[in-house]
GUDOKE-365912 format. One record per atom (N, C-alpha, C, CB): residue in three letters; x, y, z. Coordinates in steps of 0.05 Angstrom, whole numbers, padded with zeros to 5 digits, always signed. Atoms other than C-alpha are relative to their C-alpha. Glycine has a CB too. Example, Ala and Ser with C-alpha at 12.3 -4.5 7.8 and 13.67 -1.06 7.14 Angstrom:
residues 2
ALA+00018-00024+00000ALA+00246-00090+00156ALA+00018+00024+00000ALA-00020+00001+00025SER-00016-00024-00001SER+00273-00021+00143SER-00015+00022+00014SER+00009+00009-00029
//
This chain:
residues 185
UNK+00015-00023+00008UNK-00169+02146+00527UNK+00009+00024+00017UNK-00031-00005+00002UNK-00009-00024-00015UNK-00146+02216+00546UNK-00024+00013+00014UNK+00013+00020-00020UNK+00020-00015-00016UNK-00183+02261+00594UNK-00018+00016-00019UNK+00013+00019+00020UNK+00015-00016+00019UNK-00204+02306+00536UNK-00020-00017-00015UNK+00018+00015-00020UNK+00018+00018+00015UNK-00234+02247+00497UNK-00022-00011+00018UNK+00016-00024-00011UNK+00020+00010-00019UNK-00270+02220+00559UNK-00021+00022+00006UNK+00012-00010+00026UNK+00018-00022-00005UNK-00300+02289+00570UNK-00019+00003-00024UNK+00016+00026+00004UNK+00017-00002+00024UNK-00326+02290+00498UNK-00020-00023+00000UNK+00017-00001-00026UNK+00018+00023-00001UNK-00355+02220+00505UNK-00022+00004+00021UNK+00016-00027+00007UNK+00019-00005-00021UNK-00388+02240+00570UNK-00021+00021-00009UNK+00014+00010+00026UNK+00018-00021+00010UNK-00418+02303+00537UNK-00019-00012-00020UNK+00017+00022-00013UNK+00017+00012+00020UNK-00445+02261+00480UNK-00021-00018+00014UNK+00016-00017-00021UNK+00018+00018-00015UNK-00475+02210+00529UNK-00022+00017+00014UNK+00015-00016+00020UNK+00020-00017-00013UNK-00510+02267+00567UNK-00021+00010-00020UNK+00014+00024+00013UNK+00019-00010+00020UNK-00540+02294+00502UNK-00019-00023-00009UNK+00015+00011-00025UNK+00016+00023+00008UNK-00564+02224+00482UNK-00021-00006+00022UNK+00017-00025-00005UNK+00018+00005-00023UNK-00594+02213+00551UNK-00022+00021+00001UNK+00015-00002+00026UNK+00020-00022-00001UNK-00628+02281+00551UNK-00020-00003-00023UNK+00014+00027-00002UNK+00018+00003+00023UNK-00657+02268+00481UNK-00019-00024+00005UNK+00016-00005-00026UNK+00016+00023-00005UNK-00682+02199+00502UNK-00021+00007+00022UNK+00017-00023+00010UNK+00019-00008-00022UNK-00714+02228+00566UNK-00022+00018-00012UNK+00015+00014+00022UNK+00019-00018+00012UNK-00747+02283+00525UNK-00020-00016-00017UNK+00014+00021-00017UNK+00018+00017+00017UNK-00775+02232+00475UNK-00019-00017+00017UNK+00016-00017-00019UNK+00017+00016-00019UNK-00800+02188+00532UNK-00022+00017+00012UNK+00018-00012+00022UNK+00020-00018-00012UNK-00836+02247+00564UNK-00022+00007-00021UNK+00013+00025+00011UNK+00019-00006+00021UNK-00869+02264+00497UNK-00018-00025-00004UNK+00015+00008-00027UNK+00015+00025+00003UNK-00890+02191+00489UNK-00021-00003+00023UNK+00018-00024-00001UNK+00019+00002-00023UNK-00921+02190+00559UNK-00023+00020-00002UNK+00015+00004+00026UNK+00021-00020+00002UNK-00958+02255+00547UNK-00020-00007-00022UNK+00013+00027-00007UNK+00018+00008+00021UNK-00986+02231+00481UNK-00017-00025+00007UNK+00015-00005-00026UNK+00015+00024-00007UNK-01006+02163+00508UNK-00021+00006+00021UNK+00019-00022+00011UNK+00020-00008-00020UNK-01043+02196+00567UNK-00022+00016-00013UNK+00013+00016+00022UNK+00020-00017+00013UNK-01079+02243+00519UNK-00023-00016-00011UNK+00012+00017-00022UNK+00021+00017+00011UNK-01118+02185+00490UNK-00015-00016+00021UNK+00012-00019-00020UNK+00013+00015-00022UNK-01141+02157+00558UNK-00029+00008+00002UNK+00015+00004+00026UNK+00029-00005-00004UNK-01215+02151+00572UNK-00004+00018+00024UNK-00015-00027+00003UNK+00006-00017-00023UNK-01246+02202+00618UNK-00008-00016+00025UNK-00022+00021-00007UNK+00007+00013-00025UNK-01256+02183+00691UNK-00028+00008+00008UNK+00020+00008+00023UNK+00027-00005-00008UNK-01327+02176+00715UNK-00001+00016+00026UNK-00016-00026+00003UNK+00004-00016-00024UNK-01350+02226+00768UNK-00007-00018+00023UNK-00021+00022-00004UNK+00007+00017-00023UNK-01352+02193+00837UNK-00028+00005+00010UNK+00020+00005+00023UNK+00027-00002-00010UNK-01420+02179+00867UNK-00001-00011+00028UNK-00020-00016-00019UNK+00003+00009-00028UNK-01435+02175+00942UNK-00023-00019+00001UNK-00003+00024+00019UNK+00021+00019-00002UNK-01475+02112+00952UNK-00013-00001+00028UNK+00011-00028-00007UNK+00010-00001-00028UNK-01481+02115+01028UNK+00021+00011+00018UNK-00009-00029+00009UNK-00019-00009-00020UNK-01448+02142+01090UNK-00003-00019+00024UNK-00004+00030+00008UNK+00001+00019-00022UNK-01430+02090+01142UNK+00006+00016+00025UNK+00021-00023-00004UNK-00003-00015-00025UNK-01439+02118+01212UNK+00005-00018+00023UNK-00025+00017+00005UNK-00004+00013-00026UNK-01419+02098+01282UNK+00019-00023-00002UNK-00027-00010+00011UNK-00020+00021+00003UNK-01360+02057+01261UNK+00025+00006+00017UNK+00008-00003-00029UNK-00023-00007-00015UNK-01310+02093+01305UNK+00019+00016-00017UNK+00014-00025+00011UNK-00021-00015+00014UNK-01247+02129+01285UNK+00013-00016-00021UNK+00020+00011+00020UNK-00015+00014+00022UNK-01216+02110+01219UNK+00028+00012-00001UNK-00015+00004-00027UNK-00027-00009+00002UNK-01141+02113+01217UNK+00010-00002-00028UNK+00019-00016+00020UNK-00011+00003+00027UNK-01105+02088+01156UNK-00011-00025-00014UNK+00030-00002+00001UNK+00011+00025+00012UNK-01142+02022+01145UNK-00020+00006-00022UNK-00014-00016+00022UNK+00017-00005+00023UNK-01172+02027+01076UNK-00021-00022-00002UNK+00016+00002-00026UNK+00020+00021+00004UNK-01237+01991+01061UNK+00008-00019-00022UNK-00028+00012-00006UNK-00006+00020+00020UNK-01233+01927+01020UNK-00027-00010-00011UNK+00016-00024+00012UNK+00024+00013+00012UNK-01285+01900+00971UNK+00010-00027-00009UNK-00012+00018-00023UNK-00008+00027+00005UNK-01280+01825+00967UNK-00024-00019-00001UNK+00021-00009+00020UNK+00021+00020+00002UNK-01323+01765+00949UNK-00002-00017+00026UNK+00003-00018-00024UNK-00002+00017-00023UNK-01301+01725+01011UNK-00009-00028-00005UNK-00015+00012+00023UNK+00006+00028+00006UNK-01314+01660+00975UNK-00029-00005-00007UNK+00006-00016+00023UNK+00027+00005+00009UNK-01386+01669+00951UNK-00020+00019+00012UNK-00008-00028+00007UNK+00021-00017-00011UNK-01450+01706+00962UNK+00002+00029-00008UNK-00001-00002+00029UNK-00002-00028+00008UNK-01430+01769+00926UNK+00022+00015+00015UNK-00026+00014+00003UNK-00022-00017-00012UNK-01381+01824+00942UNK-00008+00011+00027UNK+00008+00022-00019UNK+00003-00011-00027UNK-01373+01848+01013UNK+00018+00025+00003UNK+00005-00021+00022UNK-00017-00023-00007UNK-01346+01914+01040UNK+00010-00006+00028UNK-00016+00027-00001UNK-00013+00005-00026UNK-01296+01904+01097UNK+00012+00026+00009UNK+00022-00023-00003UNK-00011-00024-00011UNK-01281+01963+01141UNK+00015-00005+00026UNK-00022+00020+00005UNK-00015+00004-00025UNK-01228+01966+01195UNK+00005+00028+00012UNK+00028-00014-00006UNK-00002-00025-00015UNK-01229+02021+01247UNK+00014-00008+00027UNK-00028+00014+00005UNK-00009+00015-00023UNK-01221+01997+01319UNK-00012-00028-00002UNK-00009+00015+00027UNK+00014+00026+00005UNK-01272+01942+01304UNK+00003-00007-00029UNK-00029+00001+00009UNK+00000+00009+00027UNK-01276+01901+01241UNK-00030-00003-00008UNK+00016-00027-00004UNK+00027+00002+00009UNK-01341+01907+01201UNK-00001-00013-00027UNK-00014+00028+00000UNK+00004+00011+00026UNK-01368+01868+01142UNK-00029+00007-00008UNK+00004-00031-00001UNK+00026-00008+00010UNK-01426+01896+01101UNK-00005-00015-00027UNK-00003+00031-00004UNK+00006+00011+00026UNK-01462+01866+01041UNK+00000+00022-00021UNK-00027-00015+00000UNK-00001-00020+00021UNK-01468+01901+00974UNK-00022+00022+00002UNK-00003-00014-00027UNK+00020-00021-00005UNK-01529+01940+00999UNK+00005+00014+00026UNK-00028-00013+00001UNK-00009-00014-00024UNK-01491+01964+01061UNK-00015-00009+00025UNK-00002+00030-00003UNK+00011+00011-00024UNK-01527+01919+01110UNK+00022-00013+00016UNK-00023-00021-00006UNK-00021+00012-00017UNK-01482+01900+01169UNK-00004-00029+00003UNK+00001+00014+00027UNK+00002+00029-00002UNK-01468+01826+01167UNK+00015-00011+00024UNK+00012-00013-00025UNK-00016+00009-00022UNK-01415+01818+01220UNK+00018+00022+00011UNK+00018-00024-00008UNK-00017-00020-00013UNK-01372+01856+01270UNK+00018-00016+00019UNK-00016+00022+00015UNK-00019+00011-00019UNK-01309+01835+01308UNK+00010+00023+00017UNK+00024-00015-00014UNK-00008-00023-00017UNK-01299+01882+01367UNK+00029-00001+00009UNK-00018+00000+00025UNK-00027-00004-00009UNK-01233+01908+01393UNK+00000+00002+00030UNK+00013+00025-00013UNK-00002-00004-00029UNK-01210+01905+01465UNK+00019-00020+00012UNK-00027-00003+00013UNK-00020+00017-00013UNK-01165+01871+01516UNK-00008-00029+00001UNK+00005+00010+00028UNK+00008+00027-00001UNK-01207+01808+01517UNK-00006-00012-00028UNK-00025-00003+00016UNK+00005+00009+00027UNK-01210+01802+01441UNK+00026-00005-00015UNK-00017+00022-00015UNK-00024+00006+00015UNK-01162+01777+01388UNK+00016+00024-00010UNK-00008-00017-00024UNK-00016-00024+00007UNK-01143+01848+01366UNK-00009+00022+00020UNK-00005+00009-00030UNK+00004-00020-00021UNK-01137+01908+01411UNK+00010+00027-00011UNK+00014-00007+00026UNK-00008-00027+00008UNK-01135+01983+01397UNK-00006+00006-00029UNK+00030+00004+00005UNK+00006-00009+00027UNK-01137+02020+01332UNK+00014-00019-00020UNK+00010+00029-00004UNK-00011+00016+00022UNK-01125+01983+01267UNK+00013+00020-00019UNK-00022-00017-00015UNK-00015-00020+00015UNK-01070+02023+01233UNK+00002-00007-00030UNK+00027+00003+00011UNK-00004+00006+00029UNK-01054+01986+01167UNK-00026-00011-00012UNK+00023-00020-00004UNK+00022+00013+00014UNK-01104+01964+01115UNK+00000-00030+00006UNK+00000+00005-00030UNK+00002+00029-00005UNK-01129+01893+01128UNK+00009-00015-00024UNK-00029-00007+00008UNK-00006+00018+00022UNK-01109+01834+01086UNK-00022-00020-00002UNK+00028-00014+00004UNK+00021+00020+00005UNK-01161+01788+01056UNK+00011-00021-00018UNK-00026+00013-00012UNK-00012+00022+00016UNK-01135+01721+01032UNK-00008-00027+00012UNK+00031+00003-00001UNK+00004+00027-00010UNK-01144+01646+01038UNK+00028-00010+00008UNK-00013-00019-00022UNK-00027+00004-00009UNK-01081+01637+01080UNK+00009-00029-00002UNK+00003+00010+00028UNK-00009+00028+00000UNK-01081+01561+01084UNK-00013-00016-00022UNK-00007-00013+00027UNK+00011+00012+00024UNK-01116+01546+01018UNK-00021-00022+00007UNK+00022-00011-00018UNK+00021+00019-00008UNK-01176+01512+01051UNK-00027+00009-00011UNK-00001-00003+00030UNK+00025-00009+00011UNK-01228+01551+01013UNK-00015+00020+00017UNK-00018-00022-00006UNK+00011-00020-00019UNK-01243+01597+01072UNK+00018+00024+00001UNK-00004-00012+00029UNK-00016-00025+00000UNK-01221+01669+01067UNK+00003+00010+00028UNK-00014+00021-00018UNK-00006-00013-00025UNK-01188+01703+01125UNK+00003+00030-00004UNK+00025-00012+00013UNK-00004-00029-00002UNK-01189+01777+01143UNK+00020+00004+00022UNK-00027+00016+00005UNK-00021-00003-00019UNK-01124+01794+01178UNK+00002+00030+00007UNK+00028-00011-00011UNK-00002-00027-00009UNK-01120+01857+01220UNK+00021+00002+00023UNK-00028+00010+00011UNK-00021-00004-00020UNK-01067+01887+01266UNK-00008+00023+00018UNK+00027+00005-00014UNK+00006-00020-00019UNK-01079+01926+01329UNK+00024+00016+00009UNK-00014-00012+00024UNK-00021-00018-00009UNK-01038+01976+01367UNK+00018-00011+00022UNK-00012+00026+00009UNK-00017+00011-00022UNK-01008+01929+01419UNK+00015-00025-00008UNK-00017-00006+00024UNK-00015+00023+00009UNK-00972+01879+01376UNK-00017-00025-00007UNK+00020-00008+00020UNK+00017+00023+00007UNK-01032+01833+01365UNK-00009+00001-00029UNK-00025-00001+00019UNK+00009+00002+00028UNK-01048+01809+01295UNK-00021-00023+00000UNK+00023-00005-00020UNK+00022+00019+00000UNK-01115+01773+01288UNK-00008-00008-00028UNK-00024+00011+00016UNK+00011+00010+00026UNK-01141+01729+01232UNK-00028-00010+00006UNK+00018-00023-00012UNK+00027+00008-00002UNK-01216+01722+01225UNK-00008-00016-00025UNK-00019+00024+00005UNK+00010+00015+00023UNK-01246+01668+01181UNK-00029+00009-00006UNK+00001-00031+00005UNK+00027-00007+00008UNK-01308+01685+01141UNK-00016-00026-00004UNK+00000+00018-00026UNK+00015+00025+00001UNK-01355+01626+01156UNK-00030+00006+00006UNK+00011-00020+00020UNK+00029-00003-00004UNK-01431+01625+01149UNK-00009+00029+00006UNK-00009-00019+00023UNK+00006-00029-00003UNK-01435+01701+01142UNK+00007+00012+00027UNK-00029+00004-00005UNK-00009-00012-00025UNK-01398+01715+01206UNK+00031-00003+00002UNK-00013-00014+00025UNK-00029+00000-00005UNK-01327+01727+01231UNK+00006-00018+00023UNK+00011+00029+00005UNK-00009+00018-00021UNK-01294+01671+01271UNK+00030+00001+00002UNK-00010-00029-00005UNK-00029-00001-00003UNK-01224+01674+01301UNK+00012-00025-00011UNK+00007+00004+00030UNK-00015+00023+00012UNK-01177+01629+01262UNK+00016-00014+00021UNK+00018+00010-00024UNK-00015+00015-00019UNK-01146+01574+01302UNK+00030+00007-00001UNK-00003-00030-00005UNK-00028-00007-00002UNK-01075+01590+01325UNK+00006+00030+00000UNK+00014-00012-00023UNK-00003-00029+00000UNK-01087+01665+01323UNK-00013+00011+00026UNK-00013+00012-00025UNK-00016-00020+00012UNK-01076+01719+01346UNK+00030-00006+00002UNK-00005+00027+00013UNK-00029+00001-00001UNK-01002+01724+01331UNK+00010+00026+00014UNK+00012-00002-00029UNK-00011-00023-00014UNK-00958+01771+01371UNK+00026+00009-00014UNK+00005-00006+00029UNK-00024-00012+00011UNK-00905+01818+01343UNK+00015+00014+00023UNK-00006+00020-00023UNK-00014-00012-00024UNK-00870+01829+01410UNK+00029-00008-00001UNK-00014-00009+00026UNK-00029+00006-00001UNK-00795+01833+01419UNK+00012+00015+00024UNK+00013+00009-00027UNK-00014-00011-00024UNK-00755+01844+01483UNK-00019+00016+00017UNK+00023+00018-00009UNK+00020-00013-00017UNK-00818+01862+01521UNK-00015+00023-00013UNK+00014+00010+00024UNK+00014-00021+00015UNK-00841+01913+01469UNK-00021-00012-00018UNK+00019+00018-00016UNK+00021+00009+00017UNK-00908+01902+01435UNK-00010+00024-00015UNK-00024-00014+00016UNK+00005-00025+00015UNK-00912+01957+01382UNK-00025+00000-00016UNK+00023+00006-00018UNK+00022-00002+00019UNK-00966+01982+01337UNK+00010-00011-00027UNK-00010+00029-00003UNK-00007+00011+00026UNK-00965+01943+01271UNK-00006+00021-00021UNK-00015-00027-00005UNK+00003-00020+00020UNK-00956+01989+01212UNK-00004-00010-00028UNK+00023+00018+00000UNK+00004+00010+00027UNK-00959+01943+01152UNK-00008-00029+00001UNK+00026+00003-00016UNK+00009+00028+00003UNK-00993+01878+01131UNK+00002-00008-00029UNK-00029-00004+00010UNK+00000+00011+00027UNK-00985+01834+01070UNK-00004-00030+00002UNK+00027+00007-00015UNK+00003+00029+00000UNK-01000+01762+01050UNK+00008-00010-00028UNK-00029-00008+00007UNK-00008+00012+00025UNK-00973+01716+00997UNK+00014-00026+00005UNK+00017+00019-00017UNK-00014+00026-00001UNK-00940+01649+00983UNK+00030+00006-00003UNK-00010-00020-00021UNK-00028-00009+00001UNK-00870+01671+01001UNK+00020-00023-00005UNK+00008+00014+00026UNK-00019+00021+00002UNK-00837+01603+01004UNK-00007-00021-00021UNK+00003-00014+00027UNK+00007+00017+00022UNK-00873+01570+00945UNK-00012-00027+00008UNK+00024-00005-00016UNK+00012+00026-00009UNK-00907+01514+00986UNK-00030-00001-00006UNK+00005-00004+00029UNK+00028+00000+00006UNK-00977+01533+00961UNK-00017+00012+00022UNK-00009-00027-00005UNK+00015-00012-00022UNK-00998+01564+01027UNK+00007+00030+00002UNK+00005-00014+00027UNK-00005-00028-00004UNK-01005+01638+01041UNK+00011+00005+00027UNK-00026+00016-00004UNK-00011-00009-00026UNK-00966+01671+01096UNK-00008+00029+00004UNK+00031-00004+00001UNK+00005-00028-00007UNK-00985+01735+01132UNK+00027+00011+00010UNK-00022+00003+00021UNK-00025-00013-00008UNK-00927+01783+01140UNK-00008+00027+00011UNK+00021+00003-00024UNK+00006-00026-00011UNK-00930+01844+01185UNK+00025+00013+00010UNK-00020-00002+00022UNK-00023-00016-00008UNK-00882+01900+01202UNK-00009+00018+00023UNK+00011+00017-00024UNK+00006-00016-00024UNK-00880+01935+01269UNK+00014+00027-00003UNK+00009-00015+00025UNK-00011-00027+00002UNK-00863+02007+01282UNK+00029+00002+00009UNK-00017+00019+00015UNK-00029-00001-00006UNK-00794+01989+01309UNK+00016-00015-00020UNK+00005-00011+00028UNK-00015+00011+00023UNK-00775+01959+01242UNK+00002-00030-00001UNK+00028+00010+00002UNK-00001+00029+00001UNK-00786+01886+01258UNK-00020-00011-00019UNK-00005-00012+00028UNK+00019+00014+00018UNK-00818+01840+01206UNK-00004-00027+00011UNK+00011+00000-00029UNK+00007+00026-00013UNK-00854+01778+01231UNK-00016-00016-00020UNK-00015+00005+00026UNK+00016+00019+00016UNK-00879+01717+01193UNK-00010-00022+00019UNK+00016-00013-00024UNK+00009+00020-00019UNK-00924+01674+01238UNK+00000-00028-00013UNK-00028+00006+00010
//
């Protein structure tokens, strides 16, 4: 194919692509026009005296029974019931499983498929703690905390996730540190 012919083919392909993109944008606009309106948000309560909130988003989870719970991570970990009554608190500090601010959102999962949900949180000094939800309280999971330290550096953990990565039926917690390391305990 000559240069002139390839230029014509390229020009035609650009026109086809532009037309397809335009049609796709029209389709998206029309499909969004039929969407239901969003309900106005309603403030149910204001939780006070929880400390500074960084990036840890609250989680609403059943935790294996007894209705949905609100889990908040700040420096400490809090669990409230559906009426915002405090059920449990796991404090932060040097003598505790997690230390410092909790930067990433927590993970709530049944990591070892034993029917007990864990709340996994990461502090600012490389510690990652897993708390089991047992009898309406938080208990440190055996074998935890895990450390994300490398070459003497214990960084702030910036990301958490959980899932069955290797297909064995058990969940794994995965966390990423601020120096780019990913750790699977």
